[in-house]
DRENPA-3360 file (N, C-alpha, C; in nm, 2 decimals, always signed):
BEGIN
1 = MSRMDYRM = +0.09/-0.12/+0.00/+0.00/+0.00/+0.00/+0.09/+0.12/+0.00 ~ +0.07/+0.21/-0.09/+0.15/+0.33/-0.10/+0.12/+0.43/+0.01 ~ +0.21/+0.52/+0.03/+0.20/+0.62/+0.14/+0.07/+0.70/+0.11 ~ +0.04/+0.74/-0.01/-0.08/+0.81/-0.05/-0.20/+0.73/-0.02 ~ -0.20/+0.60/-0.05/-0.32/+0.52/-0.02/-0.34/+0.51/+0.13 ~ -0.23/+0.50/+0.20/-0.24/+0.49/+0.35/-0.31/+0.61/+0.41 ~ -0.26/+0.73/+0.36/-0.31/+0.85/+0.41/-0.46/+0.87/+0.37 ~ -0.50/+0.83/+0.25/-0.64/+0.84/+0.21/-0.72/+0.74/+0.29;
9 = LLAGVALG = -0.67/+0.62/+0.32/-0.75/+0.53/+0.40/-0.77/+0.58/+0.54 ~ -0.66/+0.64/+0.60/-0.67/+0.70/+0.74/-0.77/+0.81/+0.74 ~ -0.77/+0.90/+0.64/-0.86/+1.01/+0.64/-1.01/+0.96/+0.63 ~ -1.03/+0.86/+0.54/-1.16/+0.80/+0.52/-1.21/+0.74/+0.65 ~ -1.12/+0.66/+0.71/-1.17/+0.59/+0.84/-1.19/+0.69/+0.95 ~ -1.11/+0.79/+0.96/-1.13/+0.89/+1.07/-1.26/+0.97/+1.04 ~ -1.29/+1.00/+0.92/-1.41/+1.07/+0.88/-1.53/+0.98/+0.91 ~ -1.52/+0.85/+0.87/-1.63/+0.75/+0.88/-1.66/+0.73/+1.03;
17 = VAVLLPPR = -1.56/+0.72/+1.11/-1.58/+0.71/+1.26/-1.65/+0.83/+1.31 ~ -1.60/+0.95/+1.28/-1.66/+1.07/+1.33/-1.80/+1.09/+1.29 ~ -1.83/+1.06/+1.16/-1.97/+1.08/+1.11/-2.06/+0.97/+1.15 ~ -2.02/+0.85/+1.16/-2.11/+0.74/+1.20/-2.13/+0.72/+1.35 ~ -2.04/+0.77/+1.43/-2.04/+0.74/+1.57/-2.17/+0.81/+1.63 ~ -2.25/+0.74/+1.70/-2.37/+0.80/+1.76/-2.33/+0.89/+1.87 ~ -2.41/+0.99/+1.91/-2.38/+1.08/+2.02/-2.36/+1.00/+2.15 ~ -2.28/+1.05/+2.24/-2.25/+0.99/+2.36/-2.37/+0.94/+2.44;
25 = DERAATTP = -2.47/+1.03/+2.45/-2.59/+1.00/+2.53/-2.67/+0.88/+2.47 ~ -2.67/+0.87/+2.34/-2.74/+0.75/+2.27/-2.66/+0.63/+2.30 ~ -2.52/+0.63/+2.29/-2.44/+0.51/+2.32/-2.46/+0.47/+2.46 ~ -2.46/+0.56/+2.56/-2.47/+0.53/+2.70/-2.60/+0.46/+2.73 ~ -2.71/+0.49/+2.65/-2.84/+0.43/+2.68/-2.84/+0.29/+2.63 ~ -2.75/+0.25/+2.53/-2.76/+0.11/+2.48/-2.64/+0.03/+2.52 ~ -2.54/+0.09/+2.59/-2.42/+0.01/+2.62/-2.43/-0.03/+2.77 ~ -2.41/-0.16/+2.79/-2.42/-0.21/+2.93/-2.30/-0.16/+3.01;
33 = QPSHGGRS = -2.32/-0.11/+3.13/-2.21/-0.06/+3.21/-2.15/-0.18/+3.29 ~ -2.02/-0.18/+3.31/-1.95/-0.29/+3.38/-1.98/-0.28/+3.53 ~ -1.98/-0.39/+3.59/-2.00/-0.40/+3.74/-1.87/-0.40/+3.81 ~ -1.86/-0.33/+3.92/-1.74/-0.32/+4.00/-1.77/-0.36/+4.14 ~ -1.77/-0.49/+4.16/-1.79/-0.55/+4.29/-1.93/-0.52/+4.34 ~ -2.03/-0.52/+4.25/-2.17/-0.49/+4.29/-2.20/-0.34/+4.30 ~ -2.10/-0.25/+4.28/-2.13/-0.11/+4.27/-2.10/-0.06/+4.14 ~ -2.18/+0.04/+4.10/-2.15/+0.11/+3.97/-2.03/+0.19/+3.98;
41 = AGASGTAA = -1.97/+0.23/+3.87/-1.85/+0.32/+3.87/-1.88/+0.45/+3.93 ~ -2.00/+0.50/+3.91/-2.04/+0.63/+3.97/-2.06/+0.62/+4.12 ~ -2.09/+0.51/+4.17/-2.11/+0.50/+4.32/-1.99/+0.52/+4.39 ~ -1.87/+0.48/+4.34/-1.75/+0.50/+4.41/-1.68/+0.64/+4.38 ~ -1.74/+0.71/+4.29/-1.68/+0.84/+4.25/-1.57/+0.83/+4.15 ~ -1.53/+0.71/+4.11/-1.42/+0.70/+4.01/-1.47/+0.62/+3.90 ~ -1.43/+0.65/+3.78/-1.47/+0.58/+3.66/-1.37/+0.47/+3.64 ~ -1.43/+0.37/+3.57/-1.34/+0.25/+3.53/-1.23/+0.30/+3.44;
49 = PSTSKLDP = -1.12/+0.23/+3.44/-1.01/+0.27/+3.35/-1.05/+0.25/+3.21 ~ -1.02/+0.34/+3.12/-1.06/+0.33/+2.98/-0.96/+0.24/+2.90 ~ -1.02/+0.15/+2.82/-0.93/+0.07/+2.74/-0.91/+0.13/+2.60 ~ -0.98/+0.24/+2.57/-0.97/+0.31/+2.44/-0.83/+0.38/+2.43 ~ -0.77/+0.37/+2.31/-0.65/+0.44/+2.29/-0.68/+0.58/+2.22 ~ -0.80/+0.62/+2.21/-0.84/+0.75/+2.16/-0.84/+0.85/+2.27 ~ -0.80/+0.97/+2.24/-0.80/+1.08/+2.34/-0.95/+1.10/+2.39 ~ -0.98/+1.08/+2.52/-1.11/+1.09/+2.57/-1.18/+1.22/+2.55;
57 = KALALLQG = -1.10/+1.33/+2.56/-1.15/+1.47/+2.53/-1.19/+1.48/+2.39 ~ -1.11/+1.43/+2.29/-1.15/+1.44/+2.15/-1.27/+1.36/+2.12 ~ -1.28/+1.24/+2.18/-1.39/+1.15/+2.16/-1.52/+1.21/+2.21 ~ -1.51/+1.27/+2.33/-1.63/+1.34/+2.39/-1.67/+1.45/+2.31 ~ -1.58/+1.53/+2.25/-1.61/+1.64/+2.17/-1.68/+1.59/+2.04 ~ -1.63/+1.49/+1.98/-1.69/+1.44/+1.86/-1.83/+1.38/+1.88 ~ -1.84/+1.31/+1.99/-1.97/+1.25/+2.03/-2.08/+1.36/+2.06 ~ -2.04/+1.46/+2.12/-2.13/+1.57/+2.15/-2.17/+1.66/+2.04;
65 = MRLAAAHS = -2.10/+1.64/+1.92/-2.13/+1.73/+1.81/-2.25/+1.68/+1.72 ~ -2.29/+1.55/+1.75/-2.40/+1.49/+1.68/-2.37/+1.50/+1.53 ~ -2.25/+1.45/+1.49/-2.21/+1.45/+1.35/-2.29/+1.36/+1.26 ~ -2.34/+1.25/+1.32/-2.42/+1.16/+1.24/-2.54/+1.22/+1.18 ~ -2.59/+1.33/+1.25/-2.71/+1.39/+1.20/-2.68/+1.52/+1.11 ~ -2.55/+1.55/+1.10/-2.52/+1.67/+1.02/-2.54/+1.65/+0.88 ~ -2.61/+1.75/+0.81/-2.63/+1.75/+0.67/-2.50/+1.79/+0.59 ~ -2.43/+1.88/+0.64/-2.30/+1.92/+0.58/-2.20/+1.95/+0.69;
73 = LTFTALST = -2.07/+1.93/+0.65/-1.97/+1.94/+0.75/-1.84/+1.98/+0.67 ~ -1.76/+2.07/+0.72/-1.63/+2.09/+0.67/-1.53/+2.10/+0.79 ~ -1.41/+2.05/+0.77/-1.31/+2.06/+0.87/-1.17/+2.04/+0.81 ~ -1.07/+2.08/+0.88/-0.93/+2.06/+0.84/-0.86/+1.97/+0.94 ~ -0.80/+1.86/+0.89/-0.73/+1.77/+0.98/-0.58/+1.78/+0.96 ~ -0.51/+1.80/+1.07/-0.37/+1.81/+1.07/-0.31/+1.68/+1.13 ~ -0.23/+1.61/+1.06/-0.18/+1.49/+1.12/-0.03/+1.48/+1.10 ~ +0.04/+1.41/+1.19/+0.18/+1.40/+1.19/+0.21/+1.25/+1.20;
81 = EESPTRHG = +0.30/+1.20/+1.11/+0.35/+1.06/+1.12/+0.50/+1.06/+1.14 ~ +0.54/+0.98/+1.23/+0.69/+0.97/+1.25/+0.74/+0.85/+1.18 ~ +0.86/+0.87/+1.13/+0.93/+0.76/+1.06/+1.07/+0.75/+1.12 ~ +1.11/+0.63/+1.16/+1.25/+0.61/+1.22/+1.36/+0.64/+1.12 ~ +1.47/+0.69/+1.17/+1.59/+0.71/+1.09/+1.70/+0.63/+1.14 ~ +1.81/+0.61/+1.06/+1.93/+0.54/+1.11/+2.01/+0.62/+1.20 ~ +1.99/+0.75/+1.20/+2.08/+0.84/+1.27/+2.02/+0.90/+1.40 ~ +1.92/+0.85/+1.45/+1.87/+0.90/+1.58/+1.72/+0.94/+1.58;
89 = PPLAYTTL = +1.70/+1.07/+1.60/+1.56/+1.11/+1.61/+1.47/+1.08/+1.48 ~ +1.35/+1.05/+1.50/+1.26/+1.02/+1.39/+1.23/+1.14/+1.31 ~ +1.20/+1.12/+1.18/+1.15/+1.23/+1.10/+1.00/+1.24/+1.12 ~ +0.95/+1.36/+1.12/+0.81/+1.38/+1.13/+0.75/+1.43/+1.00 ~ +0.65/+1.37/+0.94/+0.59/+1.41/+0.82/+0.45/+1.46/+0.86 ~ +0.42/+1.58/+0.81/+0.29/+1.64/+0.84/+0.21/+1.65/+0.72 ~ +0.08/+1.62/+0.73/-0.02/+1.64/+0.62/-0.14/+1.73/+0.68 ~ -0.20/+1.80/+0.58/-0.31/+1.88/+0.61/-0.42/+1.84/+0.51;
97 = SDVALQRP = -0.53/+1.80/+0.57/-0.64/+1.75/+0.48/-0.76/+1.84/+0.50 ~ -0.81/+1.90/+0.39/-0.93/+1.98/+0.39/-1.05/+1.89/+0.35 ~ -1.14/+1.87/+0.44/-1.25/+1.78/+0.41/-1.39/+1.86/+0.41 ~ -1.46/+1.83/+0.30/-1.60/+1.89/+0.29/-1.69/+1.77/+0.26 ~ -1.81/+1.77/+0.33/-1.90/+1.66/+0.32/-2.04/+1.72/+0.31 ~ -2.12/+1.67/+0.22/-2.26/+1.71/+0.22/-2.34/+1.58/+0.20 ~ -2.43/+1.55/+0.30/-2.51/+1.43/+0.29/-2.62/+1.44/+0.18 ~ -2.65/+1.34/+0.11/-2.61/+1.20/+0.14/-2.49/+1.16/+0.04;
105 = DKLRVITA = -2.45/+1.24/-0.05/-2.37/+1.19/-0.16/-2.26/+1.28/-0.21 ~ -2.20/+1.36/-0.12/-2.09/+1.45/-0.17/-1.98/+1.45/-0.06 ~ -1.85/+1.42/-0.11/-1.74/+1.42/-0.02/-1.62/+1.46/-0.10 ~ -1.54/+1.55/-0.04/-1.41/+1.60/-0.10/-1.31/+1.60/+0.01 ~ -1.19/+1.54/-0.02/-1.08/+1.55/+0.07/-0.95/+1.59/-0.01 ~ -0.90/+1.70/+0.02/-0.78/+1.75/-0.05/-0.67/+1.75/+0.05 ~ -0.56/+1.68/+0.03/-0.45/+1.66/+0.12/-0.32/+1.71/+0.06 ~ -0.25/+1.80/+0.14/-0.12/+1.85/+0.11/-0.03/+1.83/+0.22;
113 = GDGPASEF = +0.10/+1.86/+0.20/+0.19/+1.85/+0.32/+0.32/+1.78/+0.27 ~ +0.39/+1.72/+0.37/+0.52/+1.65/+0.33/+0.48/+1.53/+0.25 ~ +0.55/+1.51/+0.14/+0.51/+1.40/+0.05/+0.41/+1.45/-0.05 ~ +0.37/+1.35/-0.13/+0.28/+1.38/-0.24/+0.14/+1.43/-0.20 ~ +0.09/+1.53/-0.27/-0.04/+1.58/-0.25/-0.14/+1.48/-0.31 ~ -0.26/+1.48/-0.26/-0.37/+1.39/-0.31/-0.50/+1.45/-0.30 ~ -0.59/+1.41/-0.38/-0.73/+1.46/-0.38/-0.82/+1.34/-0.39 ~ -0.94/+1.35/-0.32/-1.04/+1.24/-0.32/-1.17/+1.30/-0.34;
121 = YYDGKTMM = -1.25/+1.25/-0.43/-1.38/+1.31/-0.46/-1.48/+1.19/-0.47 ~ -1.60/+1.22/-0.42/-1.71/+1.12/-0.42/-1.84/+1.20/-0.45 ~ -1.92/+1.15/-0.55/-2.04/+1.23/-0.59/-2.17/+1.14/-0.59 ~ -2.17/+1.03/-0.52/-2.28/+0.94/-0.51/-2.29/+0.84/-0.62 ~ -2.20/+0.85/-0.71/-2.19/+0.75/-0.82/-2.05/+0.70/-0.84 ~ -1.95/+0.79/-0.82/-1.81/+0.75/-0.85/-1.72/+0.80/-0.74 ~ -1.62/+0.72/-0.70/-1.51/+0.77/-0.62/-1.39/+0.79/-0.71 ~ -1.32/+0.90/-0.68/-1.21/+0.93/-0.76/-1.09/+0.98/-0.68;
129 = AFAPAENL = -0.97/+0.92/-0.70/-0.85/+0.97/-0.63/-0.76/+1.03/-0.74 ~ -0.70/+1.14/-0.70/-0.61/+1.21/-0.80/-0.48/+1.24/-0.73 ~ -0.37/+1.21/-0.80/-0.24/+1.24/-0.76/-0.18/+1.35/-0.85 ~ -0.19/+1.48/-0.81/-0.15/+1.59/-0.90/-0.01/+1.58/-0.95 ~ +0.09/+1.55/-0.87/+0.23/+1.55/-0.91/+0.25/+1.45/-1.02 ~ +0.18/+1.33/-1.02/+0.20/+1.23/-1.12/+0.09/+1.24/-1.23 ~ +0.00/+1.33/-1.21/-0.12/+1.35/-1.30/-0.19/+1.21/-1.32 ~ -0.21/+1.14/-1.21/-0.28/+1.01/-1.22/-0.41/+1.02/-1.15;
137 = VAMADAPP = -0.51/+0.95/-1.21/-0.65/+0.95/-1.16/-0.69/+0.80/-1.15 ~ -0.75/+0.76/-1.04/-0.81/+0.63/-1.03/-0.96/+0.65/-1.00 ~ -1.04/+0.58/-1.07/-1.19/+0.60/-1.05/-1.25/+0.46/-1.04 ~ -1.36/+0.46/-0.96/-1.43/+0.34/-0.94/-1.58/+0.37/-0.91 ~ -1.67/+0.28/-0.95/-1.81/+0.30/-0.92/-1.83/+0.30/-0.77 ~ -1.93/+0.37/-0.72/-1.94/+0.37/-0.57/-2.09/+0.36/-0.54 ~ -2.11/+0.31/-0.41/-2.25/+0.31/-0.36/-2.31/+0.45/-0.36 ~ -2.44/+0.46/-0.34/-2.51/+0.59/-0.35/-2.50/+0.68/-0.23;
145 = TIDAALKA = -2.45/+0.63/-0.11/-2.44/+0.72/+0.01/-2.29/+0.72/+0.06 ~ -2.26/+0.83/+0.13/-2.12/+0.84/+0.18/-2.09/+0.73/+0.28 ~ -2.19/+0.70/+0.37/-2.17/+0.59/+0.46/-2.13/+0.46/+0.39 ~ -2.21/+0.42/+0.29/-2.18/+0.30/+0.21/-2.05/+0.31/+0.14 ~ -2.02/+0.42/+0.08/-1.90/+0.44/+0.01/-1.77/+0.43/+0.10 ~ -1.78/+0.49/+0.22/-1.67/+0.47/+0.31/-1.65/+0.33/+0.36 ~ -1.76/+0.26/+0.38/-1.76/+0.12/+0.42/-1.69/+0.04/+0.31 ~ -1.74/+0.06/+0.18/-1.68/-0.01/+0.07/-1.53/+0.02/+0.06;
153 = AYDAAAKN = -1.49/+0.14/+0.07/-1.35/+0.18/+0.06/-1.27/+0.11/+0.18 ~ -1.32/+0.11/+0.30/-1.26/+0.05/+0.41/-1.24/-0.10/+0.39 ~ -1.35/-0.17/+0.34/-1.35/-0.31/+0.32/-1.25/-0.35/+0.21 ~ -1.24/-0.27/+0.10/-1.15/-0.30/+0.00/-1.00/-0.28/+0.05 ~ -0.98/-0.18/+0.13/-0.84/-0.16/+0.18/-0.81/-0.28/+0.28 ~ -0.90/-0.32/+0.36/-0.88/-0.43/+0.45/-0.85/-0.56/+0.37 ~ -0.92/-0.58/+0.27/-0.90/-0.70/+0.19/-0.77/-0.70/+0.12 ~ -0.73/-0.58/+0.07/-0.59/-0.57/+0.01/-0.48/-0.59/+0.11;
161 = LARLFVDN = -0.50/-0.53/+0.24/-0.40/-0.55/+0.34/-0.39/-0.70/+0.38 ~ -0.50/-0.77/+0.39/-0.50/-0.91/+0.42/-0.42/-0.99/+0.31 ~ -0.45/-0.95/+0.18/-0.38/-1.02/+0.07/-0.23/-0.99/+0.08 ~ -0.19/-0.87/+0.12/-0.05/-0.84/+0.13/+0.02/-0.93/+0.24 ~ -0.05/-0.95/+0.35/+0.00/-1.03/+0.46/+0.02/-1.17/+0.41 ~ -0.08/-1.23/+0.34/-0.08/-1.36/+0.29/+0.04/-1.38/+0.19 ~ +0.05/-1.28/+0.09/+0.16/-1.29/-0.01/+0.29/-1.28/+0.06 ~ +0.31/-1.20/+0.16/+0.43/-1.18/+0.23/+0.47/-1.31/+0.31;
169 = FKKYESGA = +0.37/-1.37/+0.37/+0.39/-1.50/+0.45/+0.44/-1.61/+0.35 ~ +0.39/-1.61/+0.23/+0.43/-1.72/+0.14/+0.58/-1.72/+0.11 ~ +0.64/-1.60/+0.12/+0.79/-1.59/+0.10/+0.87/-1.66/+0.21 ~ +0.81/-1.67/+0.33/+0.88/-1.72/+0.44/+0.83/-1.85/+0.49 ~ +0.72/-1.90/+0.43/+0.65/-2.02/+0.48/+0.74/-2.14/+0.49 ~ +0.83/-2.16/+0.39/+0.91/-2.28/+0.39/+1.00/-2.29/+0.52 ~ +1.04/-2.18/+0.57/+1.13/-2.18/+0.69/+1.05/-2.17/+0.82 ~ +0.92/-2.18/+0.82/+0.84/-2.16/+0.94/+0.81/-2.30/+1.00;
177 = SAEVRAAS = +0.79/-2.30/+1.13/+0.75/-2.43/+1.19/+0.61/-2.46/+1.16 ~ +0.57/-2.59/+1.20/+0.43/-2.63/+1.17/+0.33/-2.55/+1.25 ~ +0.37/-2.51/+1.37/+0.27/-2.42/+1.45/+0.25/-2.29/+1.38 ~ +0.36/-2.23/+1.33/+0.35/-2.10/+1.27/+0.27/-2.11/+1.14 ~ +0.30/-2.22/+1.06/+0.22/-2.24/+0.94/+0.07/-2.26/+0.97 ~ +0.04/-2.33/+1.08/-0.10/-2.35/+1.11/-0.17/-2.22/+1.15 ~ -0.09/-2.13/+1.21/-0.15/-2.00/+1.25/-0.14/-1.89/+1.14 ~ -0.09/-1.93/+1.02/-0.06/-1.83/+0.92/-0.19/-1.76/+0.87;
185 = PSA = -0.17/-1.64/+0.82/-0.29/-1.56/+0.77/-0.34/-1.62/+0.65 ~ -0.47/-1.60/+0.63/-0.54/-1.64/+0.51/-0.64/-1.54/+0.47 ~ -0.66/-1.52/+0.34/-0.76/-1.42/+0.29/-0.87/-1.48/+0.22;
% end
């Protein structure tokens, strides 16, 4: 998976989570609360430790925004990715993605920053990725809604990632033990 594909997948997944995640009060009403020795977490005055790796403040902000009901939405996402170097401190690569969404069938993500720029467009019929530096365009038919299109893009990327794991494992399979071969990935 190329760096551009990875960035587009991350932007799509982040947007999909933010847009599809129900508000916190709706989730709390349907999520069973864990028991702590017969007392609820609120009874002792302390909350149970979170197993989420997401920033709780950011998650609470997103959940409180009722993004799932938003008809249109625009935001700018700034992300930094670290890459190890041979000489010590890692290099930090920064990207800036401008995202515009209009339900049910319009999405635009324009990404610039360190590395190649990219553009992604969705119009309810077609998904299109554009790499301006290479003047390359990739187009595919798409489902009629943003939610279905993001799910289709995520599923396709997951299937491709699984295939890459399987293909990579084949290179080393002959030197692996029977236990490792039995636990090998399959797609």
